N, C-alpha and C positions, 0 to 999 in steps of 0.2 A: 729326727732334727735335735730333738734338745743338748743329747751329747756331741752333737758336731758344734753345735751355739757355744755349749759351754769348753769346748775345749778351742776355740775360738775366741772366746773371752777373756780364758784365760793365758794365750799365747800374747794377744794384746796389754795384757795387764803386765805382763812380762817384758813388754816390749816398750812399754809408756816411758818417755823418760830418759829414754836409754840414748846409743851413741845415733841409732836411725833416728829419731827425734828430730826434727827438723823445728827449728830454734829461729825466732825473729832476729836475733841478730846475723842468723847464718840467713835468713832473707834479705836483712838488710846489705851483708858484704857483698850476695850475689847481683844485688839490682845495681848496685853502682856501674854494674858493667853494663847495663841495659841504657837508651836515651828513650825515654816517651816520642812516639810519633808528632808532626804537628798537627795534632786535631784545628778543624774549623770550630769554630764560632756557631754552633748549630740551633735552634727553637727543638724544645721533645715535647712540641706541639704539634702534631698531626695529623687535623681537620681531613685531609685527603684520605689516611685510612681507614678511619671512620667513616666514611662514606660512603668504600670500598665493605667496608664490613658490613654496615650496612644492607648494603647490595649484594652482596656475594657471601652467603653463611659461611658457606663451604672453606672460602679463601679467612674468614676471621677464625675459626675453629683450627685453621695452618697456622695463621698467627697465634695464638693463643696457645699453641703448644709446641713452636717451633722458633720464636720468637723470645728474647728477653731482652731484659735494661744494660745496658753498658754503663760503665762507670764514668764516661761520659757523656754529657745527658747531648740529645740530638744525635745519639748513636746507636743500634741496636748490634746484637748479636745474633745470627742467625743459623740454626742447625738441621744441617740437609742429610739427607738418609736417601742415600745411593743404592740400601739392599734391596735386590727384585721379593717377593712375599715366596715363601718359602727355600729361602736361600740363608744357609747359615751366613749370621756376623762373621767380617774378614776385612781381607784387605782390599784397597781400591784396585780395581782393574786399570790399564792404563787410559782405556775409551771414559771410566766416571772420571778417573784423572782431568782428563781435556773435555769433558762437558761439565765443572766445578773451574776448570781455566776460562771459558767462553762466559760462563754465570760474571766472573769478576772481569 
C-alpha cells in the first residue's frame, strides 16, 4: 500500500498546477453559462424534523447520514442509495430511475 500511495502522490504532484488544474478563472467563465434557480425564501429551522427525530431514532440516523446542508437556507441535499445489499455499485436500472422520479 505504501508504494502505491507514493506513486499516487508523485503523480498528483506532477499534475498539480498543470493544464488540467481547474482554476478560479475557468470556474467563473463556465458559471456565466448557468442561471441559479428561483429559490423560495425558506426558514432553515425545522421543528417538525426534530420532533420526528425524537420519535423515530432510525429516521434520525438516516437523516444524519444522508442529508447535507444546501448552499441556500431552508434547502437540503439528500443522498439516496438504490444499491441492493450484495450488489456492486453501478448504473441505475430503469426501474430504479422511475422510483427516483416518483419521489420527486
